[in-house]
C-alpha positions as CSV (number, residue, x, y, z in Angstrom):
1,X,-44.2,57.9,196.6
2,X,-44.0,61.0,194.5
3,X,-43.9,61.1,190.7
4,X,-40.1,61.2,190.5
5,X,-39.6,58.2,192.9
6,X,-42.2,56.2,190.9
7,X,-40.5,56.9,187.7
8,X,-37.1,55.9,189.2
9,X,-38.7,52.7,190.7
10,X,-40.2,51.7,187.3
11,X,-36.9,52.4,185.6
12,X,-35.0,50.4,188.2
13,X,-37.4,47.5,187.8
14,X,-36.9,47.6,184.0
15,X,-33.1,47.7,184.5
16,X,-33.4,44.6,186.7
17,X,-35.6,42.8,184.1
18,X,-33.1,43.7,181.4
19,X,-30.2,42.4,183.5
20,X,-32.1,39.2,184.1
21,X,-32.6,38.7,180.3
22,X,-29.0,39.6,179.5
23,X,-27.6,37.4,182.2
24,X,-29.7,34.4,181.4
25,X,-28.0,31.1,180.3
26,X,-27.7,30.8,176.5
27,X,-28.9,27.4,175.1
28,X,-26.6,26.9,172.1
29,X,-28.6,24.6,169.9
30,X,-31.9,26.4,170.3
31,X,-30.5,29.9,170.0
32,X,-32.5,30.9,173.1
33,X,-31.7,32.2,176.6
34,X,-33.0,30.5,179.8
35,X,-34.1,33.0,182.5
36,X,-35.6,32.7,186.0
37,X,-39.3,32.7,185.1
38,X,-40.5,33.5,188.6
39,X,-38.0,36.4,189.1
40,X,-39.0,37.9,185.7
41,X,-42.7,37.6,186.4
42,X,-42.2,39.1,189.8
43,X,-40.4,42.1,188.3
44,X,-43.2,42.4,185.7
45,X,-45.9,42.3,188.5
46,X,-44.0,45.0,190.4
47,X,-43.9,47.2,187.2
48,X,-47.6,46.6,186.7
49,X,-48.4,47.6,190.3
50,X,-46.3,50.7,189.9
51,X,-47.8,51.7,186.6
52,X,-51.3,52.6,187.8
53,X,-49.8,54.9,190.4
54,X,-47.5,56.4,187.7
55,X,-50.4,56.8,185.3
56,X,-52.5,58.4,188.0
57,X,-49.5,60.8,188.8
58,X,-49.2,61.5,185.1
59,X,-52.9,62.3,184.8
60,X,-52.7,64.6,187.8
61,X,-49.7,66.4,186.3
62,X,-51.6,66.6,183.0
63,X,-54.7,68.1,184.7
64,X,-52.5,70.5,186.7
65,X,-50.8,71.6,183.4
66,X,-54.2,72.1,181.7
67,X,-55.4,74.1,184.7
68,X,-52.3,76.3,184.7
69,X,-52.6,76.8,180.9
70,X,-56.3,77.7,181.2
71,X,-55.5,80.1,184.0
72,X,-52.6,81.7,182.0
73,X,-54.9,82.0,179.0
74,X,-57.6,83.7,181.1
75,X,-55.0,86.0,182.6
76,X,-53.6,86.8,179.2
77,X,-57.1,87.6,177.8
78,X,-57.8,89.8,180.8
79,X,-54.5,91.7,180.3
80,X,-55.3,92.1,176.6
81,X,-58.8,93.3,177.3
82,X,-57.5,95.8,179.9
83,X,-54.8,97.0,177.4
84,X,-57.4,97.4,174.7
85,X,-59.7,99.4,177.0
86,X,-56.7,101.6,178.1
87,X,-55.8,102.2,174.5
88,X,-59.4,103.1,173.7
89,X,-59.5,105.4,176.6
90,X,-56.3,107.1,175.5
91,X,-57.6,107.4,172.0
92,X,-60.9,108.9,173.3
93,X,-58.9,111.3,175.5
94,X,-56.8,112.2,172.5
95,X,-59.9,112.7,170.4
96,X,-61.4,114.8,173.1
97,X,-58.2,116.8,173.5
98,X,-58.1,117.3,169.7
99,X,-61.7,118.4,169.6
100,X,-61.1,120.8,172.5
101,X,-58.1,122.3,170.7
102,X,-60.1,122.6,167.5
103,X,-63.0,124.3,169.4
104,X,-60.6,126.6,171.2
105,X,-59.0,127.6,167.8
106,X,-62.5,128.2,166.4
107,X,-63.5,130.3,169.4
108,X,-60.3,132.4,169.2
109,X,-60.8,132.9,165.4
110,X,-64.4,133.9,166.0
111,X,-63.3,136.3,168.8
112,X,-60.6,137.8,166.5
113,X,-63.2,138.1,163.7
114,X,-65.7,139.7,166.1
115,X,-63.0,142.1,167.4
116,X,-62.0,143.1,163.9
117,X,-65.7,143.7,163.0
118,X,-66.1,145.8,166.1
119,X,-63.0,147.8,165.4
120,X,-64.2,148.4,161.8
121,X,-67.6,149.3,163.0
122,X,-66.2,151.6,165.6
123,X,-64.0,153.3,163.0
124,X,-66.9,153.8,160.7
125,X,-69.1,155.1,163.5
126,X,-66.4,157.5,164.6
127,X,-65.9,158.6,160.9
128,X,-69.6,159.3,160.6
129,X,-69.7,161.3,163.8
130,X,-66.6,163.3,162.7
131,X,-68.2,163.9,159.3
132,X,-71.4,165.2,161.1
133,X,-69.3,167.4,163.3
134,X,-67.4,168.6,160.3
135,X,-70.7,169.4,158.5
136,X,-72.0,171.2,161.6
137,X,-68.8,173.1,162.0
138,X,-68.8,174.0,158.2
139,X,-72.4,175.3,158.6
140,X,-71.4,177.2,161.7
141,X,-68.3,178.6,159.9
142,X,-70.5,179.6,157.0
143,X,-72.9,181.3,159.4
144,X,-69.9,183.1,161.0
145,X,-68.7,184.1,157.5
146,X,-72.1,185.4,156.6
147,X,-72.4,187.3,159.8
148,X,-69.0,188.9,159.2
149,X,-69.9,189.8,155.7
150,X,-73.1,191.3,156.9
151,X,-71.2,193.2,159.5
152,X,-68.7,194.4,156.9
153,X,-71.5,195.5,154.5
154,X,-73.2,197.4,157.4
155,X,-70.0,199.1,158.3
156,X,-69.8,200.8,155.1
């Protein structure tokens, strides 16, 4: 018998016992009811015989319920742990990405600063070279002027 049949059997036996008590003969002066003792005891014995099986079935159901709950709890903990690890990984990836962007910005800024310094240095160097060329040319121009003056003085 499965659990449902046992439960129905016990309920049926209790119904039969209840009917026996309700349909017993009332004794007017005593205010009591006469019932078939043997039939009532037989029903009670049948209930007692069915109860251990019902209790065993109930215990099995309880154990199965506890096993299912423990399994569900374990699965829930596993899911939570995996979710926390995934979140941590995403946060780490986000932090790594943030750091990479920050480093790239710093590298770009440093490159731009270096390029600016190089441009300024190149301009200063070119200006110094041009200044030297200008001095050299002025000297040469002065020499040319002197030579012309000397030529003009000698011509006279």
